[in-house]
N, C-alpha and C positions, 0 to 999 in steps of 0.2 A: 202733868204734875209741874204748879208753879215754883221758882227755885229763885232764891233770896245769897249773895254775896258776903258773907260776918269777913271780917279783921279784922284778930283778935293780936295781941300785942304779946302777953303770955300764956303758958300755956297751965293753968290751970284757969285760968277764961274758957278756955276750950273746952277742959273735964264741966267744965260748970255750963257746958249748955252740951255736951254729952248726957248730964245726968238729966238734965230739963227736957232733950230734944225726948226721953223714954219715957215722961212723960205724957208726954203730948201728943205721943205716937207718930214722935217724926227722926226724919230719916238726914242723916249726916253722912255725904260723900265727899272725901276726900280730890283734889284734880287732879287727874292722871298724871303719873310722871310726880304726883306732890306728891311723900306722907311728914306730918308731924312730927319732930323729935319729941316727945314725948320725957324720954331721960337722957338728954345727955352724959357725958363722960364728962364733962369739965365744966367749970363755974367760973362762967366770969367777971373779974372786978367791976365792981361803981364806980369806979377812975382807974383804972390800967396804966403801967408808967414802964412804958419799954426803956426808956434810960437804963431801969433795974436790972435788966440781961445784961449791962455790959461789961466787960469781960470775965465771962461765963467761962470761954476758954484762953486763960492768957494762963495757964499753972500746965496746958496739955494743948501746944502750938498741930495744928494739924494743915495739912495740903492741901486744896480740892480737886486734886490726883486721888488721892486717900480716900474720900470722902467720897468721892466717884466711886471706887473702888467698892466699897466693903453695901454704898446705895445699891449697885445697880452686877453687882459682883463679874 
């Protein structure tokens, strides 16, 4: 069976392609080991600002040792 690779930038495009594939009786398969994330729990900012996070720990001093203890038990 002939194959085509289609690259997409957003999930809406993938969903539209899946609907179109049903109409023409085409099969859409994901490459081995790669699954699309259809519902990401996080939405990304258009213009992220990492500086907005500066100082979030200023009122709660924590050491690396404390973080390691909590993270790794």
